[in-house]
MITI-124696 format. One line per field, with one value per residue (C-alpha): residue in three letters; chain; x, y, z. Coordinates in nm, 3 decimals. Layout:
// MITI-124696
aa: ALA; ...
ch: A; ...
xx: X; ...
yy: Y; ...
zz: Z; ...
This chain:
// MITI-124696
aa: UNK; UNK; UNK; UNK; UNK; UNK; UNK; UNK; UNK; UNK; UNK; UNK; UNK; UNK; UNK; UNK; UNK; UNK; UNK; UNK; UNK; UNK; UNK; UNK; UNK; UNK; UNK; UNK; UNK; UNK; UNK; UNK; UNK; UNK; UNK; UNK; UNK; UNK; UNK; UNK; UNK; UNK; UNK; UNK; UNK; UNK; UNK; UNK; UNK; UNK; UNK; UNK; UNK; UNK; UNK; UNK; UNK; UNK; UNK; UNK; UNK; UNK; UNK; UNK; UNK; UNK; UNK; UNK; UNK; UNK; UNK; UNK; UNK; UNK; UNK; UNK; UNK; UNK; UNK; UNK; UNK; UNK; UNK; UNK; UNK; UNK; UNK; UNK; UNK; UNK; UNK; UNK; UNK; UNK; UNK; UNK; UNK; UNK; UNK; UNK; UNK; UNK; UNK; UNK; UNK; UNK; UNK; UNK; UNK; UNK; UNK; UNK; UNK; UNK; UNK; UNK; UNK; UNK; UNK; UNK; UNK; UNK; UNK; UNK; UNK; UNK; UNK; UNK; UNK; UNK; UNK; UNK; UNK; UNK; UNK; UNK; UNK; UNK; UNK; UNK; UNK; UNK; UNK; UNK; UNK; UNK; UNK; UNK; UNK; UNK; UNK; UNK; UNK; UNK; UNK; UNK; UNK; UNK; UNK; UNK; UNK; UNK; UNK; UNK; UNK; UNK; UNK; UNK; UNK; UNK; UNK; UNK; UNK; UNK; UNK; UNK; UNK; UNK; UNK; UNK; UNK; UNK; UNK; UNK; UNK; UNK; UNK; UNK; UNK; UNK; UNK; UNK; UNK; UNK; UNK; UNK; UNK; UNK; UNK; UNK; UNK; UNK; UNK; UNK; UNK; UNK; UNK; UNK; UNK; UNK; UNK; UNK; UNK; UNK; UNK; UNK; UNK; UNK; UNK; UNK; UNK; UNK; UNK; UNK; UNK; UNK; UNK; UNK; UNK; UNK; UNK; UNK; UNK; UNK; UNK; UNK; UNK; UNK; UNK; UNK; UNK; UNK; UNK; UNK; UNK; UNK; UNK; UNK; UNK; UNK; UNK; UNK; UNK; UNK; UNK; UNK; UNK; UNK; UNK; UNK; UNK; UNK; UNK; UNK; UNK; UNK; UNK; UNK; UNK; UNK; UNK; UNK; UNK; UNK; UNK; UNK; UNK; UNK; UNK; UNK; UNK; UNK; UNK; UNK; UNK; UNK; UNK; UNK; UNK; UNK; UNK; UNK; UNK; UNK; UNK; UNK; UNK; UNK; UNK; UNK; UNK; UNK; UNK; UNK; UNK; UNK; UNK; UNK; UNK; UNK; UNK; UNK; UNK; UNK; UNK; UNK; UNK; UNK; UNK
ch: A; A; A; A; A; A; A; A; A; A; A; A; A; A; A; A; A; A; A; A; A; A; A; A; A; A; A; A; A; A; A; A; A; A; A; A; A; A; A; A; A; A; A; A; A; A; A; A; A; A; A; A; A; A; A; A; A; A; A; A; A; A; A; A; A; A; A; A; A; A; A; A; A; A; A; A; A; A; A; A; A; A; A; A; A; A; A; A; A; A; A; A; A; A; A; A; A; A; A; A; A; A; A; A; A; A; A; A; A; A; A; A; A; A; A; A; A; A; A; A; A; A; A; A; A; A; A; A; A; A; A; A; A; A; A; A; A; A; A; A; A; A; A; A; A; A; A; A; A; A; A; A; A; A; A; A; A; A; A; A; A; A; A; A; A; A; A; A; A; A; A; A; A; A; A; A; A; A; A; A; A; A; A; A; A; A; A; A; A; A; A; A; A; A; A; A; A; A; A; A; A; A; A; A; A; A; A; A; A; A; A; A; A; A; A; A; A; A; A; A; A; A; A; A; A; A; A; A; A; A; A; A; A; A; A; A; A; A; A; A; A; A; A; A; A; A; A; A; A; A; A; A; A; A; A; A; A; A; A; A; A; A; A; A; A; A; A; A; A; A; A; A; A; A; A; A; A; A; A; A; A; A; A; A; A; A; A; A; A; A; A; A; A; A; A; A; A; A; A; A; A; A; A; A; A; A; A; A; A; A; A; A; A; A; A; A; A; A; A
xx: 14.163; 14.409; 14.285; 14.182; 14.140; 13.777; 13.704; 13.986; 13.878; 13.519; 13.626; 13.813; 13.510; 13.288; 13.523; 13.499; 13.124; 13.070; 13.265; 13.004; 12.699; 12.515; 12.560; 12.432; 12.131; 12.259; 12.284; 12.592; 12.618; 12.860; 12.702; 12.819; 12.995; 13.196; 13.020; 12.960; 12.616; 12.549; 12.178; 12.103; 11.725; 11.575; 11.543; 11.682; 11.596; 11.914; 11.929; 12.091; 12.450; 12.383; 12.265; 12.596; 12.773; 12.575; 12.644; 13.016; 13.035; 12.845; 13.111; 13.398; 13.540; 13.601; 13.303; 13.215; 12.860; 12.710; 12.386; 12.341; 12.062; 11.903; 11.678; 11.404; 11.147; 11.230; 11.187; 11.459; 11.498; 11.737; 11.955; 12.218; 12.538; 12.794; 13.121; 13.404; 13.722; 13.684; 13.334; 13.358; 13.504; 13.317; 12.978; 12.963; 13.200; 13.078; 12.771; 12.544; 12.285; 12.347; 12.376; 12.055; 12.123; 11.878; 11.951; 11.641; 11.409; 11.596; 11.614; 11.793; 11.970; 12.344; 12.574; 12.927; 13.281; 13.237; 13.069; 13.413; 13.540; 13.242; 13.204; 12.868; 12.773; 13.030; 12.941; 12.958; 13.290; 13.444; 13.353; 13.493; 13.807; 13.801; 13.834; 13.963; 14.159; 14.084; 14.016; 13.744; 13.488; 13.176; 12.827; 12.539; 12.192; 11.868; 11.614; 11.388; 11.552; 11.895; 12.120; 12.164; 12.455; 12.297; 12.303; 12.662; 12.770; 12.587; 12.757; 13.093; 13.074; 12.987; 13.267; 13.524; 13.589; 13.524; 13.203; 13.416; 13.556; 13.219; 13.071; 12.704; 12.531; 12.152; 11.861; 11.512; 11.414; 11.153; 11.400; 11.604; 11.935; 11.798; 11.649; 11.973; 12.193; 11.959; 11.937; 12.317; 12.315; 12.265; 12.606; 12.573; 12.232; 12.370; 12.673; 12.446; 12.250; 12.575; 12.668; 12.326; 12.379; 12.712; 12.945; 13.258; 13.213; 13.582; 13.624; 13.439; 13.709; 13.518; 13.158; 12.950; 12.575; 12.287; 11.934; 11.657; 11.640; 11.314; 11.081; 11.047; 10.761; 10.496; 10.615; 10.895; 10.697; 10.614; 10.977; 11.093; 10.874; 11.006; 11.373; 11.357; 11.171; 11.439; 11.691; 11.465; 11.300; 11.539; 11.886; 12.156; 12.496; 12.808; 13.045; 13.398; 13.479; 13.737; 13.567; 13.523; 13.273; 13.035; 13.020; 12.953; 12.690; 12.498; 12.541; 12.412; 12.097; 12.020; 12.114; 11.841; 11.541; 11.308; 11.415; 11.206; 10.839; 10.772; 10.884; 10.636; 10.450; 10.558; 10.758; 10.510; 10.241; 10.479; 10.576; 10.210; 10.136; 10.388; 10.265; 10.569; 10.806; 11.119; 11.221; 10.912; 10.993; 11.182; 11.552; 11.606; 11.404; 11.670; 11.895; 11.929; 11.687; 11.959; 12.319; 12.627; 12.904; 13.241; 13.510; 13.845; 13.998; 13.831; 13.689; 13.343; 13.035; 12.709; 12.386; 12.054; 11.743; 11.564; 11.421; 11.051; 10.918; 10.557; 10.622; 10.853; 10.590; 10.327; 10.561; 10.732; 10.452; 10.147; 10.012
yy: 22.927; 23.124; 23.415; 23.254; 23.583; 23.522; 23.889; 23.918; 23.594; 23.715; 24.059; 23.896; 23.677; 23.985; 24.159; 23.867; 23.836; 24.212; 24.206; 23.960; 24.133; 24.155; 23.783; 23.700; 23.936; 24.138; 24.506; 24.684; 25.031; 25.233; 25.454; 25.807; 25.671; 25.437; 25.120; 24.871; 24.710; 24.394; 24.348; 23.979; 23.995; 24.317; 24.536; 24.279; 23.914; 23.755; 23.381; 23.048; 23.161; 23.467; 23.224; 23.038; 23.373; 23.464; 23.128; 23.147; 23.501; 23.390; 23.125; 23.368; 23.192; 22.873; 22.677; 22.533; 22.532; 22.345; 22.202; 21.826; 21.570; 21.425; 21.119; 21.136; 20.858; 20.738; 21.082; 21.300; 21.646; 21.933; 22.011; 22.251; 22.087; 22.260; 22.145; 22.291; 22.185; 22.475; 22.422; 22.623; 22.931; 22.919; 22.832; 22.962; 23.260; 23.368; 23.200; 23.195; 23.474; 23.597; 23.974; 24.177; 24.486; 24.728; 25.100; 25.321; 25.241; 24.933; 24.565; 24.265; 23.959; 23.976; 23.688; 23.675; 23.730; 24.090; 23.931; 23.802; 24.159; 24.313; 24.022; 24.160; 23.806; 23.810; 23.480; 23.285; 23.432; 23.378; 23.008; 22.988; 23.178; 23.349; 23.706; 23.889; 24.212; 24.365; 24.708; 24.583; 24.306; 24.152; 24.131; 23.937; 24.066; 23.870; 24.143; 24.321; 24.666; 24.772; 24.933; 25.310; 25.526; 25.540; 25.161; 25.151; 25.400; 25.205; 24.880; 25.054; 25.181; 24.836; 24.667; 24.944; 24.984; 25.269; 25.259; 25.235; 24.912; 24.736; 24.525; 24.435; 24.157; 24.150; 23.925; 23.866; 23.522; 23.493; 23.506; 23.252; 23.366; 23.418; 23.070; 22.909; 23.086; 22.981; 22.610; 22.613; 22.628; 22.255; 22.217; 22.537; 22.439; 22.116; 22.293; 22.543; 22.260; 22.091; 22.416; 22.432; 22.077; 22.178; 22.017; 22.212; 22.278; 22.352; 21.972; 21.931; 21.874; 21.870; 21.851; 21.806; 21.855; 21.869; 22.005; 22.035; 22.359; 22.540; 22.678; 23.055; 23.136; 23.404; 23.606; 23.610; 23.440; 23.147; 23.144; 23.122; 22.814; 22.648; 22.717; 22.589; 22.276; 22.198; 22.161; 22.029; 21.762; 21.728; 21.814; 21.546; 21.623; 21.416; 21.545; 21.428; 21.504; 21.458; 21.260; 20.929; 20.679; 20.689; 21.067; 21.079; 20.805; 21.006; 21.327; 21.163; 21.044; 21.397; 21.588; 21.539; 21.773; 21.479; 21.489; 21.806; 21.795; 22.064; 21.828; 21.684; 21.970; 22.238; 22.518; 22.779; 22.618; 22.598; 22.962; 23.070; 22.858; 23.068; 23.400; 23.439; 23.439; 23.232; 23.242; 23.051; 22.756; 22.469; 22.533; 22.156; 22.166; 22.359; 22.087; 21.870; 21.584; 21.319; 21.311; 21.094; 21.153; 20.995; 20.983; 21.094; 20.894; 20.551; 20.570; 20.462; 20.633; 20.700; 20.767; 20.914; 21.074; 21.040; 21.248; 21.331; 21.349; 21.400; 21.725; 21.844; 21.788; 21.972; 22.264; 22.304; 22.218; 22.334; 22.687
zz: 10.318; 10.109; 9.899; 9.568; 9.383; 9.295; 9.234; 8.983; 8.815; 8.793; 8.669; 8.381; 8.302; 8.302; 8.058; 7.816; 7.840; 7.808; 7.481; 7.352; 7.499; 7.167; 7.101; 7.448; 7.417; 7.713; 7.785; 7.919; 8.065; 8.276; 8.542; 8.614; 8.923; 8.701; 8.815; 8.532; 8.491; 8.291; 8.224; 8.165; 8.165; 8.306; 7.996; 7.750; 7.673; 7.803; 7.741; 7.813; 7.770; 7.982; 8.250; 8.233; 8.266; 8.578; 8.740; 8.665; 8.800; 9.110; 9.173; 9.135; 8.831; 9.031; 8.901; 8.562; 8.427; 8.131; 7.999; 8.013; 7.964; 8.277; 8.299; 8.560; 8.590; 8.240; 8.082; 7.928; 8.082; 8.019; 8.318; 8.447; 8.567; 8.786; 8.938; 9.141; 9.317; 9.563; 9.705; 10.026; 9.858; 9.527; 9.675; 10.031; 10.012; 9.668; 9.515; 9.819; 9.798; 10.149; 10.105; 10.096; 9.882; 10.036; 10.007; 10.015; 9.726; 9.603; 9.688; 9.541; 9.675; 9.620; 9.523; 9.393; 9.513; 9.627; 9.930; 10.030; 10.031; 10.213; 10.461; 10.572; 10.678; 10.958; 11.126; 10.799; 10.690; 11.033; 11.008; 10.656; 10.751; 10.414; 10.291; 9.986; 9.987; 9.651; 9.504; 9.267; 9.249; 9.101; 9.249; 9.092; 9.172; 9.164; 9.108; 8.862; 8.866; 8.748; 9.010; 9.009; 9.121; 9.468; 9.483; 9.360; 9.626; 9.899; 9.795; 9.763; 10.121; 10.253; 10.055; 10.105; 9.734; 9.490; 9.284; 8.968; 9.110; 9.097; 8.820; 8.868; 8.674; 8.708; 8.609; 8.749; 8.879; 8.603; 8.315; 8.124; 8.267; 8.617; 8.628; 8.515; 8.770; 9.052; 8.966; 8.925; 9.307; 9.361; 9.526; 9.727; 9.864; 10.005; 10.153; 10.323; 10.484; 10.592; 10.762; 10.928; 11.054; 11.205; 10.950; 10.856; 10.484; 10.437; 10.460; 10.129; 9.869; 9.538; 9.420; 9.106; 9.079; 8.835; 8.852; 8.589; 8.395; 8.478; 8.213; 8.246; 8.480; 8.432; 8.734; 8.990; 9.268; 9.040; 8.929; 9.291; 9.320; 9.006; 9.065; 9.422; 9.312; 9.055; 9.338; 9.617; 9.402; 9.107; 9.234; 9.247; 9.402; 9.458; 9.724; 9.806; 10.169; 10.440; 10.714; 10.891; 10.756; 11.053; 11.043; 10.668; 10.687; 10.945; 10.744; 10.426; 10.604; 10.723; 10.409; 10.141; 10.126; 10.200; 10.568; 10.617; 10.724; 10.462; 10.183; 9.933; 9.766; 9.515; 9.674; 9.550; 9.769; 10.067; 10.017; 10.013; 10.321; 10.512; 10.367; 10.136; 10.434; 10.363; 10.726; 10.840; 10.612; 10.774; 10.693; 10.660; 10.336; 10.146; 10.008; 9.697; 9.646; 9.622; 9.749; 9.741; 9.996; 9.923; 10.189; 10.051; 10.335; 10.308; 9.957; 10.075; 9.934; 10.119; 9.929; 10.040; 9.893; 9.562; 9.282; 9.284; 8.928; 9.034; 9.219; 8.942; 8.673; 8.878; 8.944; 8.607; 8.368; 8.562; 8.582
């Protein structure tokens, strides 16, 4: 894939959102190292528009995010819709939370286009054939603490940029903005499972997805449960791909979350069952609830999966 300039796109988006920080109930600061920090929910309330900002930054400016109505089991729900014409780059090379930001005394999961500069996830980026040569970039952090100069310097070394060439945007999982940016990953979650199944995600041409918007949870662990359930039991994604009909029919059958033996109960309960260890959960679970795959070659569409309103109600409106 050619360099799509996601870091420059995201930097420009960050500039525009930072100019409206007060409207978006966000905080902005510049560290002594020169790194910029956008607080979308750690020490400030953040909100719905801040969630859109985070999701757009995560996708390197190549995705569009909006709020739409969604009907599930005859009921009207609020949902987050996302679409992109550059799925592999926007979702896998940027949005995917694949970089653990872990200098001494700090931890957060990192998303955003600076990943395509750092390329810490070597195997993934080799498969994608994507990298960005840039002197500045944007990193979105899912965490409860704002980054310090030590964090900025650690990230700068990994990405081979100066600390003053980094813009961080941060929100906890249990926040309005944090919840929105996570459920805006409906497309990305399906792409990640395609990759796990051995399908070349660079053959995905375009995609559009929706997932219910989660109510803010009382803590981050509960929020992890709710945000995952919104995609696993409420996510709907339509992919346009380059592929033969037989291949896409088989892929569609294997893609929904319901193909996993761990499917069927709220994610919070699954998480506790495995002692809060993500890596013990069946990786086949992490995918949208319902998918449509359309061949850009034949025009045929293959559908699989379904929404699960019962699990969603238990997860989102329970304790």
